[in-house]
N, C-alpha and C positions, 0 to 999 in steps of 0.2 A: 587180421582183425584177430582171430582167434585166441592170439599168444599176446594180446593188449589188454594189462590190465583197468577194469574201471573204477575212477576214486568215486566213492560216495560224498555229499557233504556231511560234515561232523553234527551230530545230535547235539542240541541245545541244551544245557545242563535245566530240569523242572523249576521253574520260580516258586521259591519258599516264602511261604506268607510269615507274616510275624506271629510268632504266638501268642494268644490272648492269655490275660492272669483272668483269674477264677472271679474275681470281684470284679471288672470289665464286664467279661460275658454274665454276672448276676445283675447286672445294670445295665444291660442288652435286652437281658429277657424282662425286668421288672421295672414298670412307669413311676417315672420322679413323684419324689411325694408332695402334694398338692396341699394347700388350704384354702376351701373356697370362702368367699367372703359369708356366706349366710354362717357356713362353720365359724368362722372368727366370731359373728354377731351372737352364736350358741355359747362356744367358751367365753366368752366375756359377759355375757348374761348368768351363764352358771356362776362362776365367781362371785357375782354379786349374788343370789341367790342363797349360798350356802351359809352367807354371814348376812343377813339382810338389818340385823339391828348398828353394826359396826358398817355397812354399805349406810342407813337412813342419817345416820348422826354424820358423816365426812359429807354426805350429800347439802346436809342441812348445813353446814359449815360453807359450802360454794353459795348455799341458795340465801343464805344472809346477806352475804356480800353482793350477789346482783340486785335481790330485793332493794337494798339500801342506794344505790347507783340510778335503777330505775325508778325507785321513789323521787329520791333527790330531782333527777330530770324531770320528772314528770308533774311535781309540785311546782318546781322554781317554771317550768315553762305553760303552765296553769294562770300562775299567780302573773307572770309576764303578759300574758294572753290578756288577762285583766285590767291590766294598766294600757295596755297598747288599745283593749277595746276602748276602753275610757278616752284616750286621747282622740281617737278616730269621731267618736263621738261628739264631745266637747270640744273638739279641734284645738291647734296649735296657735290660733290666730285670738287671743285673748290677752289684753296687756293689762298693768295696775299702773296707773300712775299715783304717787303718795308723795306727800311732803315728807322730806328728807331733814337734814340737821344744814347747821348754819356753820360758817366758818370756825367756829369760836363751840362747836358743838351745841349750840341751843337748837329747841325746836323751831321750828317754822308753819308758817301753813301757809295752803294754799290761794290764790286770787279766790273772788267767789265767781270771777269771771270764767276760770280754768275748763270748765267742763263745757262752756258754751263756744268757746274758743277751739278746743279739741273737736267739737263736732263738725268746724270747716274744713279739715284738713282734707284733702282729696281721697285718700286710703280709710277715712274712717266708715263705716258701717252704722256702726251705733256707741253712743258713751251715755254712759249715768254716771251720776255722782250720788256717793252716800258719805253720812256726815254719823259717828257716833257722838250719842248725847248723854249727858249725866244722871239722868233720870234713871229709876229701876223699874222692872216689870215684877210687878207680884200677883198672884192668883185672886185674891183676895188681899180687902184691907186690913186683915187682922194678922196677916203676915208683917214680922218686922222688914223696915225699911232697908239693915244692912243683911237681910237673908234674899242677894239677889240671883242667885242658884248660877252666878257668871253670865247673865242672860244680861247683851247689851243691846241697847234701843239706839235703832238707827234711822234717822230722816234718809228718805231715799226717794229718788227721781222716778219717775213711772216705768222706763225704759231698762231699769236694772236687771228686770227677770228674763231678758232679752239679750243684754250685753252678757250677762255671766252664761248665758247658757243653761239656765234652770227651767225647771216646770211645778207647779204645782199638783200635791198631793189632793187636796179639795179646795174650793173655794175659788178666789177670785185674787187677782193682784191690784196693786194701788192702780190707779188710775188719775186722771183731771179731777173727778166726782170728788171720787173716796179720800184724796190727798188733805181735802178741805174741813175733812169731818174724822170724829175721835174713831177712826178704824184703822186698824192694828194687822199685820200680814207676821205669821210665826214661821220661822226657819224649824227645820225637822228636830234639832235636839232642842231646842227651844219648846217647840209643843211638845214633847215627851217628859219633859222635866217638868213641868206645870200641870201634866195628865191632860191635855184637850186631843180630841181625836178626831175633831169637826169643826167647822165654824161655828155660830152661833153664841158661846160664851163671851162674858166680857172678863177683863181682865184691868188688875190696879197697875196704872203709870204715872208715877209721883204721886200726883192728887186727884184725878184723873181717872173715869174709867172709860175702857177702849172697848169696843167691839171687835172681837179676831169673824172676819171675811175670809181667810184663808191661810190652810198649811202648805208648804213650800217639801218640796223632796230633795234629801241630802245632796248638796253639790260638791263635786269630789276635787273641782279646780280652787274652788275657794270656801274650805271648809269653815271658814271663820264664821263665815255666816248663815251657819245652818244654828250656831248659838245667839242669833240676834230676833229682833224683831223690829218692824218696819211699818212706821208710818210716813205718811208726807209732808215733804217740806212745808206747808202753808201751815196745817196746822200745826209744828213743831215751831215755826216762827209765833203762832200768835199764842199759843199756850205757856212754851218753855224759853221764847225767847230766842231762839235757834239762827245762826246766819247760814249761809251758803257757802264757807268755805269747808271745801269737803275733805274728810279723812281720806276718802278712796274713789279714784275714779276708773270706771273699768270700761275697756277701749274693745269692741271687737272691729279686728281691721279686714280688709281681705286678705285673702291667703298670699296673693302675691306682691303683697306691699307690707307684709310684715314688720321686714328690717329697715324700709325707709320709712315709715310711719315711728319705728321706733326710736330713732334717731332725732325726728320730729317733734316729740310731744313734748321733752323740758323744756324747752324755748317755746313752745306754742301756749305750754300750760302756765309758764313764768317768766316774761320774757325780758324781766329785770335783773332775774337772778335765777336761770336756769339750772346751775349746778345745787341749787339748793331742792331739785325734785327729783324724786325716785322709782325710775322705772323700771320693772320686774314681767316677767313673762312666767305664769303660774303653773302652764306645760311643762316647764322646764325642771318642775319638783316632781312631777313623775315618770320625766324621762329620765331623771336621775336616781329615783325610786326603781325603774327597771333594769339600771346599770348596775346598783347594788344588789341586786337579784341576782344577777349575773354574775354578780361577785361571790357571794353566799353558796349559791349553786357550785362553782367550781371549787370552793373549799370542800364544799361535802359531798360532793364527788369526789374528791381526793382519801376523805375517810371512807367511801363506798369502796375505792383502790385497796384500800389499806386491808379490809376486811373479806374482801375477795382474795387478797394475797394469804390471810391466815387460814382460810377456809383452803389452796391451794396448798399449804403445805400442811396440812390436815390430811389431804388425799395421800401427797405425796408418802406421808409415816404410817398409813393404811396400805399403801401398795408394799412397800419395804416389808412391811408385817408379813401380808401375804404371800410374796417369796420366800420369807423364811419359814412359815407354815407349811406351805405345800411344794418343798425339795425333792418330796417322794414321788410325788406326780409329775413335776418338771423330768427327774429322772427317767420313770415310767415311758412318756410322751416320747422322750427324745429315744429311748433304747427300740422305741416300735415304730421310728422315722423320720420322728418329727427332728425339723430342722433348727438352726439357734432362731434363723427369722422367723418362723413361726412360734417359738415361744415368746420373742417381743413382743411378736403384734398382738397374741394374745392378751399381754399384760397391759398393753399399751390401750387395746382398746376396750381393756375392762375399767381402766383410767378414765379414759374418754366418756365410756355409758355413764360414769357416776358422777362426771363433771356436767355431761348434758341435762342429766335428770335432776342435778342441783339447779343447773342456769334457766331450766326450763319452770322450775318449782320456782327460785326467787323473781322469773319473770313474772308469774303470777300474784306471787305477795304483793312484789311494787307495785302493778296496775291495781289489785285490791285499797292497797294505803292510797296511791293517788286518787282513784275514787272515792273515797271516803272523805278527805281533806278537799275536795273538789265539791262535794254535797256538802258540807260544813260552811264551808264559805259561801254555797249559793254562784259558783264560778263552773267556768266549763273545764272538762276533763280533759285535758290535754295530753299526751302519751307520745311524743317523739318516737319513731319508726328506727332513728340513732338509738334510744335507748332499749328497744329491743331483739334489735339486732346487734347491736353494740353488747347488750348482756349477756346473749348466747356466746357470741364468737369470745367472748373476754371468758366464760366459764369453761370453754372449749378447750383452748388456747392455755389457761390454768391446768385445766387437765392432763394437756400432753405434755407440759412441762414438768409437771410432779409425776406423769408416767415413764418420763425417759428414763431416769436411772433404776428405778425399779426393774423395768424391763430388760435394760441392756446389762443390769447385775444376774438377771434370772439366766441371761443367753451364757452366763461362765462358768454355770455348773454342768460338770461334767456328768454323763449318764449314772457311770460307777459311783460316784460319792455322793449324789444325790441319790440315788438306792439305800447306799448303806447309812445313807444319816435315819435317827430315828423322830 
């Protein structure tokens, strides 16, 4: 065995590690550049603080657009709420029956028994007739007869106030007893034109003196009655020879019977010529008014959007100028380790802060304008939540769009070119 050679296993060559570059070695030692959210806010606010006048004017452009949008929505909703409150209070179950026209366009009259026949319908709660007379109402007999101030003398049944859903500001309305004597009730506008604030004074009607026994509050559903003065049918017949052919019959129905009753009013009021009877629903006018206000709100909202767009263009212009003026700052930050993303986030945050400040100011201005309008019109101040949230979101969105291009332009500046610029 001593002469036999022992073979050893061959040595494995040592494993060579890949040589690292200096850049990779430095990157391994140095932490990655980071930009915390607090630093982003601080840098964005610093850009606004260094140019306060320019920032204020740019924010004002956004504020005007947002204020217009909030005010338009607030004023429109406040007005619409007033109309809806009136509809809820006065009801939509008031129908008006009036004489229409004949086939040849001639004026016709309702039968004297029309109101009594309508009261017999099953869906009718109350119905009252009113007839416009030709006599004038004057404060004294010294006033010329032709100066009537647009006051219509009207003979009315005692149930008229209940039928129209009206109320009295003072005094009392006509009843079976007062309807026989020289007693008169004034509409709200009539009392104002005659300068009468409370019951008691006398007014000159035709060639007779009548004592004011009541003053009505405004009737939104039947505004024509605000310019009228009411006397009873018995005294109107005795003194002026009036008949009971009604100029209008006001019918209050059950809420669930409005449509069915409306179809029966024409044949009931004038069975021989139902086509000569005009039936209307006064609440339809208020509903149409609410719809018109909605259309007007949409139009003005579009104008507010245009103002907001102009404000956004102003912010974009300011941000582009800021990028051009701060090229040395951008180059220095890039040289110190800031990435393209950091520079873009800085300028985008600056645009967002600017638009957010303008949006908040616009919401406050719009709310103040809505409150001033509601106070002057004596209505409830209603500012929809969508106006506030939408105004802020619209301003922030416009700021993001306006700041995107300037931020993108800032990232394209190389550090060496930015530092060489003066």
